[in-house]
matplotlib code that plots the C-alpha trace (Angstrom):
import matplotlib.pyplot as plt

x = [-46.1, -47.8, -48.8, -45.2, -43.6, -46.4, -45.7, -41.6, -42.8, -45.0, -42.4, -40.4, -43.3, -43.8, -39.9, -40.2, -43.5, -42.3, -41.5, -38.7, -37.1, -37.1, -35.4, -32.9, -31.6, -31.5, -30.7, -27.2, -26.2, -24.1, -27.2, -28.3, -24.9, -24.4, -21.9, -20.1, -19.1, -15.3, -14.6, -16.9, -17.2, -19.8, -20.1, -22.5, -23.5, -21.9, -23.2, -21.7, -18.5, -18.0, -19.0, -16.2, -13.7, -14.5, -13.5, -10.0, -6.8, -5.7, -9.0, -8.5, -5.1, -6.2, -9.0, -6.8, -7.2, -3.4, -4.8, -8.2, -6.4, -4.9, -8.4, -10.2, -7.8, -7.6, -11.5, -11.5, -8.9, -10.7, -14.1, -12.2, -10.4, -13.5, -14.1, -17.9, -18.6, -22.1, -22.6, -22.2, -20.0, -18.4, -21.2, -23.8, -22.1, -22.4, -26.2, -27.9, -27.5, -29.3, -27.9, -25.8, -24.0, -22.3, -20.7, -18.2, -17.3, -19.4, -18.0, -20.7, -19.3, -19.9, -20.8, -19.0, -17.9, -19.7, -19.8, -23.2, -23.9, -27.0, -27.9, -30.4, -32.1, -34.7, -36.2, -34.0, -36.6, -36.5, -32.6, -32.8, -35.3, -33.0, -30.2, -31.8, -33.2, -29.7, -28.3, -31.0, -29.8, -26.4, -26.6, -28.9, -27.6, -24.0, -22.4, -25.0, -25.9, -29.3, -32.1, -34.6, -36.9, -36.5, -38.1, -36.2, -37.5, -38.0, -39.8, -42.8, -43.1, -41.1, -39.6, -39.1, -35.2, -33.8, -30.9, -28.7, -25.9, -23.1, -19.4, -16.7, -13.6, -11.7, -12.2, -13.0, -16.4, -19.7, -21.4, -24.9, -26.1, -29.0, -30.8, -33.9, -35.0, -37.6, -38.6, -36.1, -33.2, -31.2, -29.4, -27.0, -25.0, -23.2, -24.9, -28.6, -28.3, -26.7, -29.9, -32.1, -29.7, -29.9, -33.7, -34.2, -32.0, -34.2, -37.1, -35.7, -35.6, -31.7, -29.9, -26.6, -25.5, -22.0, -22.8, -23.3, -19.8, -17.5, -14.5, -16.5, -17.9, -14.4, -12.9, -15.5, -16.0, -12.3, -12.2, -15.3, -13.5, -10.8, -13.2, -15.3, -17.9, -21.4, -21.8, -21.0, -17.6, -17.9, -16.2, -15.8, -14.4, -13.6, -12.0, -11.2, -7.6, -7.3, -11.1, -11.1, -7.6, -8.6, -12.3, -10.6, -8.1, -11.0, -12.6, -9.2, -9.0, -7.8, -4.4, -3.8, -4.8, -2.1, 0.5, 0.0, -2.5, -0.6, -3.7, -4.1, -0.4, -0.7, -3.6, -1.4, 1.0, -1.2, -2.0, -5.6, -5.4, -5.8, -9.7, -10.4, -9.1, -11.2, -11.3, -12.9, -11.7, -13.1, -12.4, -12.4, -12.7, -11.6, -9.7, -7.3, -7.7, -8.3, -8.3, -7.8, -8.2, -7.4, -7.8, -6.2, -8.1, -6.2, -8.4, -6.0, -2.1, -0.5, 0.8, 3.4, 4.8, 2.6, 4.7, 6.9, 4.8, 7.0, 6.3, 6.2, 5.6, 7.7, 7.7, 9.5, 11.6, 15.1, 15.2, 18.2, 20.4, 20.7, 17.0, 17.6, 15.7, 13.9, 13.1, 9.7, 8.5, 10.2, 8.9, 10.1, 9.2, 10.0, 10.3, 12.6, 14.4, 15.6, 12.2, 11.1, 13.6, 13.1, 9.6, 10.5, 11.6, 8.0, 6.6, 9.3, 8.8, 4.9, 5.8, 8.3, 6.3, 9.5, 9.7, 13.1, 14.1, 15.0, 16.8, 18.9, 19.9, 21.0, 22.8, 24.8, 25.5, 27.1, 28.5, 29.2, 33.0, 32.8, 30.2, 30.8, 30.5, 28.1, 25.6, 22.8, 20.9, 23.6, 26.1, 23.7, 20.1, 20.8, 23.4, 20.5, 18.8, 14.8, 14.3, 13.9, 14.0, 13.5, 13.2, 12.5, 13.1, 12.3, 14.8, 12.5, 15.6, 15.8, 12.6, 13.7, 15.5, 12.2, 12.4, 15.4, 15.0, 17.3, 16.4, 18.6, 18.4, 20.1, 23.1, 23.6, 26.1, 29.7, 28.3, 29.1, 32.1, 30.4, 27.8, 30.3, 32.2, 29.2, 28.4, 31.7, 31.6, 28.3, 29.1, 32.9, 32.7, 29.9, 30.9, 27.7, 28.5, 31.0, 32.5, 32.3, 33.6, 31.3, 33.3, 35.7, 33.1, 32.6, 29.2, 28.3, 26.2, 24.6, 26.3, 25.5, 27.5, 30.4, 29.2, 30.6, 34.0, 34.1, 32.6, 35.7, 37.9, 38.3, 34.6, 33.1, 29.5, 26.6, 26.8, 24.5, 25.0, 26.5, 27.9, 25.4, 22.3, 19.1, 17.5, 16.9, 20.2, 22.0, 25.2, 24.5, 25.4, 28.7, 30.3, 32.1, 32.6, 36.1, 37.7, 35.5, 38.7, 39.1, 40.1, 37.2, 38.3, 39.1, 36.5, 37.8, 39.7, 36.9, 34.3, 34.7, 32.9, 29.9, 30.1, 29.5, 26.0, 22.9, 21.3, 23.9, 23.8, 26.5, 27.3, 28.0, 27.2, 26.3, 23.7, 22.8, 21.8, 20.1, 19.4, 18.1, 20.8, 24.6, 25.1, 22.0, 23.0, 26.9, 25.3, 23.3, 26.3, 28.7, 26.0, 26.1, 30.0, 30.4, 27.9, 24.9, 23.0, 21.0, 18.6, 14.9, 15.0, 15.8, 12.7, 9.9, 7.4, 8.6, 8.9, 5.1, 4.1, 6.0, 3.7, 0.6, 1.9, 2.6, -1.1, -2.4, -0.4, -0.4, -3.3, -1.7, 0.6, 3.4, 3.5, 5.1, 5.5, 5.3, 5.8, 6.0, 5.4, 5.4, 2.5, 3.9, 6.7, 3.9, 2.1, 5.0, 6.5, 3.3, 2.5, 5.8, 5.6, 2.3, 3.4, 6.3, 4.2, 6.2, 3.4, 3.2, 6.6, 6.8, 8.4, 6.4, 3.9, 1.2, 2.2, 2.0, -1.4, -2.7, -1.4, -3.1, -6.3, -5.9, -3.9, -6.6, -7.1, -4.7, -2.2, 1.3, 3.3, 3.4, 0.4, 0.5, -0.4, -3.4, -2.9, 0.2, 1.1, 4.0, 2.0, 1.1, 3.4, 6.1, 5.1, 4.5, 6.0, 3.4, 0.8, 2.6, 0.6, -2.4, -0.3, 0.6, 2.2, 0.7, 1.7, 0.7, 1.5, 0.3, -0.2, 0.1, -3.0, -4.2, -6.5, -4.3, -2.8, -4.6, -3.2, -4.0, -3.2, -4.0, -3.3, -2.5, -3.4, -0.5, -0.4, -1.3]
y = [-18.9, -15.6, -15.3, -16.4, -13.3, -11.0, -12.1, -11.0, -7.4, -7.1, -8.1, -5.1, -2.8, -4.2, -3.9, -0.2, 0.4, -1.4, 0.7, 3.2, 2.7, -1.0, -0.8, 1.5, -0.8, -3.8, -2.6, -4.1, -3.5, -6.5, -8.9, -7.6, -7.5, -10.3, -12.9, -12.3, -9.0, -8.8, -5.2, -4.0, -1.1, 0.2, 2.8, 2.0, 5.7, 8.9, 11.1, 9.1, 8.5, 12.4, 13.1, 10.6, 12.1, 15.7, 14.0, 13.0, 15.2, 15.1, 16.9, 19.6, 19.9, 20.2, 22.4, 25.2, 28.5, 27.9, 25.2, 26.7, 27.4, 24.2, 22.4, 24.6, 23.8, 20.2, 19.8, 22.1, 19.5, 16.2, 17.7, 18.7, 15.0, 12.9, 10.1, 10.9, 7.6, 7.1, 11.2, 11.1, 14.2, 14.0, 16.1, 13.6, 10.7, 12.9, 14.5, 11.6, 8.6, 8.9, 5.1, 2.6, 3.2, 0.7, -0.1, -2.1, -3.8, -6.9, -9.2, -11.5, -14.1, -13.6, -10.0, -6.9, -5.9, -3.0, -0.8, -0.1, 1.8, 1.3, 3.6, 4.2, 7.4, 7.1, 10.5, 12.5, 11.7, 15.6, 15.4, 12.1, 14.0, 17.1, 14.9, 13.5, 16.6, 18.1, 15.2, 15.6, 19.2, 18.6, 15.7, 17.3, 20.9, 21.0, 17.7, 17.6, 14.1, 12.7, 11.2, 8.9, 6.4, 2.9, -0.3, -2.5, -6.4, -7.6, -11.3, -10.4, -7.0, -3.8, -1.1, 2.5, 3.8, 7.0, 6.8, 9.4, 9.3, 11.4, 11.9, 9.6, 11.6, 8.4, 6.8, 10.0, 8.1, 7.9, 6.3, 5.3, 5.2, 3.9, 5.2, 3.6, 5.3, 4.5, 6.3, 4.7, 3.3, 4.9, 2.4, 3.8, 1.6, 1.7, -1.7, -1.9, -5.8, -5.1, -3.1, -6.1, -8.4, -5.7, -5.2, -9.0, -9.5, -7.1, -9.1, -12.2, -14.0, -14.8, -15.9, -15.9, -12.6, -11.3, -11.7, -15.3, -16.1, -17.9, -16.1, -12.6, -14.1, -15.1, -11.9, -9.7, -12.1, -12.2, -8.5, -8.2, -10.8, -8.4, -5.2, -6.8, -3.9, -4.1, -1.4, -2.2, -1.0, 2.3, 1.0, -2.4, -3.6, -6.7, -8.1, -11.0, -10.3, -11.9, -12.0, -8.3, -7.5, -9.5, -7.5, -4.2, -5.4, -6.4, -2.8, -1.5, -0.9, -4.0, -2.7, -2.5, -6.2, -7.7, -10.4, -12.6, -11.4, -11.0, -12.4, -15.4, -16.3, -15.6, -17.8, -20.5, -20.3, -21.0, -17.2, -17.9, -19.9, -16.1, -16.5, -13.0, -10.0, -7.1, -5.5, -2.8, 0.9, 3.0, 6.2, 7.6, 4.0, 2.0, 5.1, 5.1, 8.0, 5.4, 1.8, -0.4, -4.2, -6.4, -9.9, -11.9, -15.3, -18.3, -21.4, -24.0, -24.6, -22.6, -24.2, -23.4, -19.8, -19.0, -20.7, -17.7, -16.0, -17.7, -15.6, -17.4, -15.9, -14.8, -13.8, -10.3, -8.5, -7.0, -3.3, -2.6, 0.1, 2.2, 2.9, 6.6, 8.6, 10.7, 7.8, 8.6, 4.9, 1.5, -1.9, -5.3, -8.6, -12.1, -14.4, -17.3, -15.6, -19.2, -20.5, -17.4, -17.9, -21.7, -21.2, -17.7, -19.7, -21.2, -17.9, -16.2, -18.7, -18.1, -14.5, -15.2, -17.8, -20.0, -23.3, -23.8, -20.1, -19.7, -22.8, -22.0, -18.5, -20.1, -22.7, -20.3, -18.1, -21.1, -22.9, -20.7, -20.6, -16.9, -15.9, -15.5, -18.8, -18.4, -20.5, -17.9, -20.3, -21.8, -18.7, -15.7, -16.9, -19.6, -17.3, -14.7, -14.5, -14.3, -10.8, -7.9, -4.3, -1.3, 2.3, 5.7, 9.4, 12.6, 15.5, 18.7, 20.6, 18.7, 17.5, 16.9, 13.8, 12.4, 10.0, 7.9, 4.5, 1.5, -2.3, -4.8, -8.5, -9.8, -12.4, -15.8, -15.7, -16.0, -16.1, -12.2, -12.6, -15.3, -13.1, -10.1, -12.9, -13.8, -10.1, -9.7, -12.8, -11.5, -7.7, -7.4, -8.8, -6.6, -3.2, -1.4, -1.9, -0.2, -0.8, 2.3, 2.5, 3.5, 4.0, 1.1, -1.3, -2.4, -1.6, -1.6, 0.8, 0.3, 2.9, 2.3, 5.1, 3.4, 0.6, 2.5, 2.8, -1.1, -2.1, -2.0, -3.6, -7.5, -7.8, -9.5, -11.0, -10.0, -12.5, -15.4, -14.9, -17.2, -15.7, -16.0, -16.6, -16.0, -16.2, -13.6, -12.3, -12.5, -10.9, -7.1, -5.8, -4.3, -6.2, -8.9, -12.1, -12.4, -13.2, -13.0, -11.3, -8.4, -5.5, -2.5, 0.8, 3.4, 6.1, 9.5, 11.9, 13.4, 11.0, 9.0, 11.6, 11.6, 7.8, 7.6, 9.4, 7.5, 3.9, 1.3, -2.2, -4.4, -5.8, -4.2, -4.8, -8.4, -7.5, -7.0, -3.3, -1.8, 1.9, 4.5, 7.1, 6.2, 9.3, 8.5, 5.1, 6.3, 8.6, 6.0, 3.4, 6.2, 7.0, 3.6, 3.2, 6.2, 6.0, 4.7, 7.3, 8.2, 5.1, 5.4, 3.3, 6.7, 8.3, 9.0, 8.6, 5.3, 4.1, 5.1, 3.5, 0.3, -0.1, 0.4, -2.6, -4.8, -4.6, -5.2, -8.3, -9.6, -12.1, -13.1, -16.1, -14.1, -11.9, -11.7, -8.0, -4.7, -1.3, 2.3, 5.9, 9.2, 11.1, 14.6, 13.8, 12.7, 15.8, 18.2, 17.0, 16.5, 20.2, 21.6, 19.9, 21.5, 25.1, 24.9, 23.9, 20.7, 18.0, 16.9, 15.9, 15.0, 11.4, 11.0, 8.3, 10.9, 13.0, 9.6, 8.9, 12.6, 12.5, 9.1, 11.0, 14.5, 13.5, 13.7, 10.4, 9.6, 12.2, 10.9, 14.1, 15.6, 17.5, 21.4, 22.6, 24.2, 26.6, 28.7, 27.9, 30.1, 32.3, 29.6, 30.0, 27.2, 24.4, 25.3, 22.3, 23.5, 21.2, 18.1, 18.6, 17.2, 14.5, 11.1, 8.1, 5.0, 1.2, -2.0, -5.7, -8.9, -12.2, -15.5, -17.7, -21.2, -19.6, -16.8, -13.6, -10.9, -7.3, -4.4, -0.9, 1.8, 5.7, 7.1, 10.5, 12.6, 13.5, 17.2]
z = [-1.3, -1.9, 1.6, 2.8, 1.0, 2.1, 5.8, 5.0, 3.5, 6.6, 9.2, 7.8, 8.5, 11.8, 12.6, 11.8, 13.7, 16.8, 20.1, 19.7, 22.9, 22.0, 18.8, 19.9, 22.7, 21.1, 17.2, 16.3, 12.8, 12.5, 12.8, 9.6, 7.5, 5.4, 6.3, 3.0, 4.9, 4.7, 6.5, 9.1, 11.4, 14.0, 16.6, 19.2, 19.5, 17.8, 20.3, 23.2, 21.3, 20.9, 24.6, 25.7, 23.3, 25.1, 28.3, 27.0, 28.2, 24.5, 23.5, 26.2, 24.6, 20.8, 21.8, 23.2, 21.3, 19.9, 17.7, 16.4, 13.0, 12.9, 13.7, 10.9, 8.3, 8.9, 8.5, 5.5, 3.8, 5.1, 3.5, 0.3, 0.0, 1.1, -1.3, -1.4, -2.4, -1.1, -0.8, 3.0, 4.4, 7.6, 9.2, 8.2, 10.2, 13.3, 12.9, 11.5, 13.5, 16.9, 17.9, 16.3, 13.2, 10.6, 7.5, 5.4, 2.7, 1.4, -1.4, -2.4, -4.6, -8.2, -7.7, -7.7, -4.3, -2.7, 0.1, 2.5, 5.7, 8.0, 10.7, 13.5, 12.9, 15.2, 16.3, 13.5, 10.7, 9.4, 9.5, 7.0, 5.0, 4.9, 3.9, 1.0, 0.0, -0.2, -1.9, -4.7, -5.1, -5.1, -7.6, -10.0, -10.0, -8.4, -9.8, -12.9, -12.2, -11.6, -9.1, -9.8, -7.5, -7.9, -6.3, -4.5, -4.1, -0.8, -1.1, -3.6, -2.4, -3.1, -1.0, -2.5, -2.8, -4.1, -6.6, -7.2, -9.8, -9.3, -10.6, -8.5, -7.6, -6.9, -10.4, -12.6, -13.5, -12.3, -8.8, -8.4, -4.7, -3.2, -0.3, 1.7, 4.3, 7.2, 10.3, 12.3, 9.7, 6.7, 4.2, 1.9, -0.5, -4.0, -5.0, -5.8, -4.6, -1.3, -0.6, -1.2, 0.8, 3.8, 3.6, 3.6, 6.4, 8.4, 7.4, 8.8, 5.4, 6.3, 9.2, 7.8, 9.2, 10.1, 13.7, 13.3, 11.9, 14.5, 13.7, 14.3, 17.7, 18.8, 18.0, 19.6, 22.7, 23.4, 23.8, 25.6, 28.4, 28.5, 28.9, 31.5, 31.0, 31.3, 28.2, 24.6, 23.0, 21.6, 18.5, 16.9, 13.6, 11.9, 8.6, 6.7, 5.8, 2.5, 1.3, 1.8, 0.2, -3.0, -2.9, -2.8, -5.3, -7.7, -7.4, -9.2, -13.0, -14.9, -15.4, -11.8, -11.4, -13.5, -12.3, -9.1, -6.3, -3.4, -1.3, -3.4, -2.9, 0.8, 0.9, -0.8, 2.0, 4.8, 5.7, 5.0, 8.7, 9.9, 9.8, 11.1, 12.7, 14.5, 17.8, 19.8, 20.7, 23.8, 24.9, 28.3, 29.6, 32.4, 33.8, 30.5, 27.6, 25.0, 25.1, 21.7, 21.9, 19.0, 18.4, 15.4, 15.2, 14.2, 15.1, 13.7, 13.9, 11.5, 8.2, 5.4, 5.6, 8.5, 10.9, 9.9, 13.0, 15.5, 18.6, 22.1, 25.4, 28.2, 31.6, 31.2, 28.7, 28.8, 27.8, 26.1, 27.5, 24.1, 24.3, 25.4, 28.0, 25.7, 23.2, 21.2, 21.6, 21.8, 20.8, 22.1, 20.4, 21.3, 18.2, 16.8, 13.6, 12.9, 12.6, 10.4, 8.4, 7.7, 6.7, 4.3, 1.1, -0.2, 0.3, -1.6, -4.7, -4.5, -5.2, -7.9, -9.2, -9.6, -7.5, -5.8, -6.1, -2.5, -2.5, -5.6, -4.1, -0.7, -2.4, -4.7, -1.5, 0.2, -2.9, -5.5, -5.7, -7.0, -4.3, -0.4, 0.3, 3.4, 4.9, 6.0, 8.0, 10.1, 10.2, 10.7, 11.6, 13.9, 15.9, 16.6, 19.7, 20.4, 21.2, 18.5, 19.9, 17.9, 19.1, 17.4, 18.1, 16.6, 16.4, 16.0, 15.0, 11.9, 10.9, 7.1, 8.2, 9.6, 12.5, 13.3, 14.3, 15.6, 15.1, 17.0, 17.2, 20.4, 19.4, 21.5, 23.9, 22.3, 18.7, 17.9, 16.0, 13.9, 13.0, 12.2, 9.9, 8.1, 7.4, 6.1, 3.9, 2.4, 1.7, 1.5, -2.3, -3.5, -4.7, -3.8, -0.1, 1.9, 5.4, 7.7, 11.3, 14.4, 17.7, 16.6, 15.2, 11.7, 10.1, 6.6, 4.3, 1.1, -1.1, -4.9, -5.8, -5.4, -7.9, -11.1, -9.6, -8.9, -12.1, -14.3, -11.8, -12.0, -10.8, -7.6, -8.1, -5.9, -3.1, -4.0, -7.7, -10.6, -13.7, -16.4, -14.0, -15.0, -11.7, -9.0, -8.0, -11.6, -12.1, -13.0, -16.7, -16.6, -13.6, -14.9, -12.4, -11.1, -7.7, -4.7, -2.8, -5.2, -3.0, -3.2, -4.4, -1.4, -1.2, -2.9, -0.2, 2.0, 1.1, 4.5, 6.5, 4.1, 4.1, 7.7, 7.3, 6.3, 7.0, 8.5, 9.9, 11.7, 15.4, 18.5, 21.8, 21.5, 19.0, 15.2, 14.8, 11.7, 11.9, 9.0, 10.8, 11.5, 13.3, 15.8, 16.1, 17.2, 19.6, 21.3, 21.5, 22.5, 25.5, 26.4, 26.5, 28.7, 31.5, 30.6, 32.2, 29.4, 29.5, 29.4, 32.6, 34.5, 33.2, 36.0, 33.2, 31.9, 35.7, 36.1, 32.6, 33.7, 37.0, 34.5, 32.3, 35.3, 36.3, 32.9, 32.2, 35.7, 34.6, 31.4, 30.9, 29.7, 26.8, 23.6, 22.5, 24.6, 23.5, 24.8, 23.2, 24.8, 23.2, 23.6, 20.9, 18.2, 18.9, 19.0, 15.7, 13.6, 14.9, 14.2, 10.5, 10.1, 11.3, 9.0, 6.2, 5.7, 6.5, 2.9, 2.5, 6.3, 7.1, 10.4, 11.0, 11.7, 8.7, 6.4, 7.8, 7.1, 3.5, 2.9, 3.9, 2.3, -0.9, -3.8, -5.5, -8.4, -7.4, -6.9, -6.2, -2.7, -2.0, -1.8, 1.8, 1.8, 4.9, 5.9, 9.4, 9.8, 12.1, 14.7, 17.9, 18.1, 20.1, 23.9, 26.3, 28.8, 26.8, 28.2, 31.3, 29.2, 27.3, 28.7, 27.1, 25.2, 26.3, 24.5, 24.8, 22.9, 24.2, 22.3, 22.6, 21.6, 19.1, 17.9, 19.2, 21.4, 21.6, 24.1, 23.8, 26.0, 26.4, 29.9, 30.8, 32.4, 36.3, 37.1]

ax = plt.figure().add_subplot(projection="3d")
ax.plot(x, y, z, "-o")
ax.set_aspect("equal")
plt.show()
């Protein structure tokens, strides 16, 4: 036994004393991360990734002198908000690795989950030494922490590790990080037992690695087949969705873990059938600016509520006429809304921890004499078609309004009035909803400010409620049960113009519409009613995009989702938010992502901008010569769903 343990230790030594060229070629982090890794991200070569980024048109745009102040400010804020979980800053991830780098969240049963990073630092021994010296100095001097040397067991031998204890900006407590440095490898982790696992795997003591998991292999092999490339993907990633979510939840303070775990609830309702989600990301690849491939691996037929994902492939989509020529982006999805509705109930009950709650609500909506007496299944969802369409647009002159969006579900031919009648039955009795008119069509708006006026009349119960009900949907305090046909109070004089603003939903042009901006929806419908000349089908860029999409999907047996987006709009809107100092309260997708990264942990109010961008010039549309468009599509496959998104540069 002693000799066996010694061989384990010596194998580690031999591993790091082997030829450097061979090491660089064959070293793959996922071979040494354990099978209990729940989130994993790897970069094949940081330098090559950086070189690929510099070949993109987007880099050419953002590297222009006009963006210098923006780049400097953004970098400063990222450095300040960096969580510092392992003491590694942004520069360390670019200067230390000479080959592959990988890291992730590992959740070993019975132990506290932890984070670990492993990187190939072959040839960068001096940089690694400088990194550890800097960390020790910062820990002991600037952060008033401590640095010690510890021994980590590997078989019957030990390996020396540097242990640093420093303040944790995320939790307000302290973090102890462990670093093991070899001539060709650096390991960093916040759990000592993870360092032991990684070292044992390096020694070949365990074959149960992440790379051996069937779901991991299925995800990356599917992406590799699509890429059909000889070189490895620049970035690859993987997650076990529910296990990863539960592991992250377990790291939160105890008071944040109260109530039903959403991940346990989802698992109970069949969502554990999604065995793994992951993919690859490449820059300057295959003639595209970037390519994202993603696979949701579902090896067995969906059960329980997972059957809500009722997607199916179609040969082609019909783009709605109300998607305007200047739309920022749109998405078209083929799914069965009735199947989704039919499988929603058990999941609803699971989260409420009340069996039968969903059926009680449906029964109340249909049979309660004081309710709307509507069968949502047969009168609403059964009348909807299979295409969900969405579009987003951004008004640079009214950034405070955020992005405007429209969702629509097409309605089965001849069933438009039935859907409109169902909506009227559901919302006419409810004082919190008001009817508004858009171009002669009836729409509904949630307007709770009218509830107070309606509370004193012979009240109407909310749709789906019984007087005295104790389940979800019970009558609101202060609203007396009364005839469902009671007339709503008329809005105050002059209130009609104000009422038409805001989010609305209703039936028009053979579809059920939902929009966060009634005036925007009215404008789109008005354009369709007039000539339809503003359709995105008239855009030369969109016609070019459809040629790329046809090429990419030619080998597929249909698709269930497709989308298109104009990159220039996203760049313009986020630039203007920054220039006007409004990024912290910005409602664009880009602003929300930046705020999530830059807002200090624990801060609930909007962060204060750290840079005055008013001196920057307005966005110059000449930048459009370096910015193209994004496309994506998805395919339903026997073992799950496959998605591909790619960015196409502009024609110069």
